[in-house]
C-alpha positions as CSV (number, residue, x, y, z in Angstrom):
1,M,84.5,-3.0,142.8
2,R,82.8,-3.7,146.3
3,K,86.9,-3.4,147.8
4,A,87.3,-0.3,145.6
5,I,84.1,2.2,146.7
6,L,85.5,0.8,150.3
7,L,88.5,2.1,150.0
8,A,87.9,4.9,148.3
9,L,85.7,6.3,150.8
10,F,87.5,4.9,154.0
11,F,91.1,7.5,152.8
12,V,88.3,10.7,152.0
13,F,87.0,9.8,155.9
14,A,90.8,8.9,157.3
15,I,91.9,12.0,155.7
16,S,89.1,13.9,156.9
17,F,89.5,12.5,160.8
18,S,93.4,13.4,160.3
19,V,92.5,16.8,160.2
20,S,89.3,17.5,162.1
21,A,90.1,14.8,164.8
22,Q,93.2,16.3,166.6
23,I,94.1,15.6,169.9
24,K,94.5,18.2,172.5
25,E,95.5,17.8,176.0
26,S,93.5,19.7,178.1
27,K,92.9,19.3,182.3
28,R,89.1,18.4,182.9
29,E,86.7,17.2,185.6
30,M,85.5,14.1,186.3
31,T,84.6,11.8,189.1
32,Q,88.2,11.3,190.0
33,G,88.7,15.2,190.6
34,T,90.3,17.2,187.8
35,H,93.2,15.5,185.8
36,S,94.8,15.6,182.8
37,A,93.1,14.6,179.7
38,M,93.4,14.0,176.1
39,V,90.0,15.7,174.2
40,L,89.8,14.1,171.1
41,R,87.4,15.9,168.8
42,L,84.9,14.3,166.1
43,P,83.7,15.6,163.3
44,T,79.8,14.0,161.6
45,V,79.2,11.0,163.7
46,E,76.6,11.1,167.1
47,E,77.3,10.7,170.8
48,K,76.1,7.1,170.7
49,F,77.6,5.6,168.2
50,V,81.4,7.2,169.1
51,R,80.3,5.5,172.5
52,D,79.1,2.1,171.1
53,E,82.5,1.8,169.0
54,W,84.9,2.9,171.8
55,E,83.1,0.0,174.4
56,D,84.0,-2.7,171.0
57,Y,87.2,-1.3,170.3
58,M,88.4,-1.8,173.9
59,D,86.7,-5.0,173.8
60,N,88.1,-5.5,170.7
61,F,92.0,-4.8,170.7
62,Y,92.8,-4.6,174.2
63,D,90.4,-7.4,175.9
64,V,88.7,-5.8,178.5
65,K,85.0,-4.6,179.1
66,T,83.6,-0.9,179.3
67,K,81.0,0.2,182.0
68,K,79.4,3.2,182.5
69,V,80.4,4.7,186.0
70,R,77.5,5.0,188.7
71,K,75.7,8.5,189.1
72,S,78.2,9.7,186.5
73,K,78.6,10.1,182.7
74,E,82.1,8.7,182.0
75,Y,82.7,5.6,181.0
76,L,85.7,3.0,182.1
77,S,87.6,0.7,181.1
78,D,88.6,-1.0,184.0
79,N,92.2,-3.3,184.1
80,A,92.8,-2.4,181.3
81,E,96.3,-4.4,179.9
82,I,98.2,-1.8,177.9
83,T,101.7,-2.8,178.2
84,A,102.5,0.9,175.8
85,I,100.9,2.7,178.4
86,G,101.2,0.8,182.0
87,G,104.0,-1.4,181.4
88,N,103.1,-4.6,183.7
89,T,100.6,-2.8,185.8
90,P,96.8,-2.6,185.0
91,I,95.7,1.2,183.6
92,D,91.8,2.5,183.9
93,V,90.7,4.6,181.2
94,Y,88.0,7.0,182.0
95,A,85.6,8.4,178.6
96,F,83.2,10.9,178.2
97,F,80.8,11.6,175.5
98,D,79.5,14.5,174.8
99,G,77.8,15.9,171.6
100,D,74.9,15.9,169.3
101,K,74.0,14.5,165.8
102,E,76.8,17.0,163.9
103,D,80.3,16.6,166.1
104,V,81.2,14.4,168.6
105,E,84.0,15.9,172.0
106,M,85.3,12.8,173.2
107,T,87.1,13.3,176.4
108,V,89.8,10.4,178.0
109,W,91.6,10.1,181.1
110,I,94.0,7.1,182.0
111,D,95.0,6.4,185.3
112,L,98.3,5.1,185.8
113,G,97.7,4.6,189.6
114,P,100.0,6.6,191.4
115,A,98.8,9.1,188.8
116,F,96.6,10.4,185.5
117,L,99.0,10.4,182.5
118,N,99.7,13.3,181.6
119,S,102.4,14.7,178.7
120,T,104.4,16.3,181.4
121,D,105.5,13.8,184.0
122,H,104.6,10.5,181.3
123,P,106.0,11.8,177.8
124,D,106.9,8.5,176.4
125,R,103.4,7.0,177.1
126,Y,101.7,9.4,176.7
127,K,102.6,9.9,172.9
128,E,101.8,6.2,173.0
129,A,97.8,6.7,174.5
130,E,97.9,9.2,171.3
131,K,98.3,7.0,169.5
132,M,95.7,4.3,170.8
133,M,93.3,8.1,170.5
134,M,94.3,7.9,166.3
135,R,93.9,4.1,165.7
136,F,90.6,4.5,167.6
137,A,89.9,7.4,165.4
138,L,90.4,5.4,162.3
139,E,88.4,3.5,163.4
140,L,85.8,4.9,164.1
141,A,86.6,6.7,160.5
142,K,86.2,2.6,158.7
143,E,83.3,1.6,160.6
144,T,81.3,4.8,159.7
145,T,82.8,4.5,156.0
146,K,81.0,0.6,155.9
147,I,77.4,2.1,157.2
148,E,78.1,4.8,154.2
149,L,78.9,2.0,151.7
150,E,76.0,-0.1,152.5
151,E,73.9,2.9,152.3
152,Q,74.7,3.3,149.4
153,E,74.4,0.1,147.9
154,E,71.2,-0.4,149.6
155,T,70.1,3.1,147.4
156,L,71.3,1.6,144.2
157,E,70.0,-1.4,145.0
158,D,66.7,0.9,144.6
159,L,67.5,2.6,142.0
160,E,68.4,-0.5,139.5
161,D,65.1,-1.8,141.4
162,D,63.0,1.2,139.8
163,M,64.8,0.9,136.9
164,D,63.7,-2.7,136.4
165,D,60.0,-1.1,137.5
166,L,60.5,1.2,134.5
167,K,61.3,-1.5,132.2
168,K,58.9,-3.7,133.0
169,D,56.1,-1.1,132.1
170,N,57.9,-0.6,129.1
171,D,57.3,-3.3,127.9
172,K,53.7,-3.5,129.0
173,Y,52.8,0.0,127.4
174,H,54.7,-1.8,123.9
175,K,51.8,-4.7,124.5
176,I,49.4,-2.3,124.7
177,I,50.0,-0.3,121.9
178,E,50.5,-3.5,119.7
179,N,46.8,-4.6,121.0
180,A,45.5,-1.4,120.2
181,K,47.3,-1.7,117.0
182,K,45.3,-5.2,116.6
183,K,42.1,-3.9,117.3
184,I,42.6,-0.5,114.9
185,A,43.6,-3.0,112.2
186,E,40.6,-5.5,113.1
187,A,38.3,-2.5,113.5
188,E,39.5,-1.0,110.4
189,E,38.2,-4.4,108.1
190,D,35.7,-4.5,110.3
191,I,34.6,-1.2,109.3
192,V,35.0,-1.9,105.1
193,K,32.8,-5.1,105.7
194,N,30.5,-3.1,107.7
195,E,30.0,-0.5,104.7
196,K,30.1,-3.8,102.2
197,D,26.6,-5.3,104.4
198,Q,25.3,-1.3,104.2
199,V,25.5,-1.5,100.4
200,E,23.4,-4.8,100.5
201,M,21.2,-3.5,103.1
202,K,20.3,-0.6,101.2
203,K,19.6,-2.8,98.4
204,K,17.6,-5.4,100.0
205,I,15.2,-2.4,101.7
206,E,15.3,-0.4,98.1
207,A,13.6,-3.7,97.2
208,Q,11.8,-4.6,100.2
209,K,9.7,-1.1,99.8
210,K,8.9,-1.9,96.0
211,M,7.5,-5.2,97.7
212,V,5.8,-3.2,99.8
213,E,4.4,-0.8,97.4
214,Q,2.8,-4.0,95.0
215,V,1.1,-4.9,98.0
216,K,-0.7,-2.1,99.0
217,K,-1.8,-1.7,94.6
218,K,-2.6,-5.2,95.0
219,L,-5.2,-3.8,98.1
220,N,-6.5,-1.1,96.3
221,D,-7.4,-3.2,93.0
222,L,-9.4,-5.4,95.4
């Protein structure tokens, strides 16, 4: 069941990302000058989340650490060995993240060494870089889906706990009613007994009154 939900949510997010997370080439200014860059817009994610996932992605897929560039908002994956893009030469991958809680624009520059990657001079390598970026978008969607699944499962667990509490309350209310019915039945029996006792007591009182009158009469006769 969990796997089915995960797959369903993943495909929803994947479709969303494939439509909204399109890569565009654009000249962008960065610490090394103004160069061609790949710009990827990622919907419904937070900047910090994207940044953290990018660091994990570069580490897990390409075994390269990503660090913040000093006195800059850029992040550098230094000497990344990505054969499809750089061949036998390590490349430097710069990334910049700009966004809020609703939308993030991610800009990536790739320094091949002699030049920065662009679609005109390096069409084949650029396509591979696009694949790298789209794969990241899908990994991001996957992680987002996992988080969504965890949140939904937590909500389900909370609802199930609430249901258990309601069942316990229901049992308690039934017991209260059963005890109340028992007490009512006992009280009804007590009422019947009490009314009988009152009849007997009334007889005793009448008899005692007669006895009192007899004693009064005796006293007056003396």
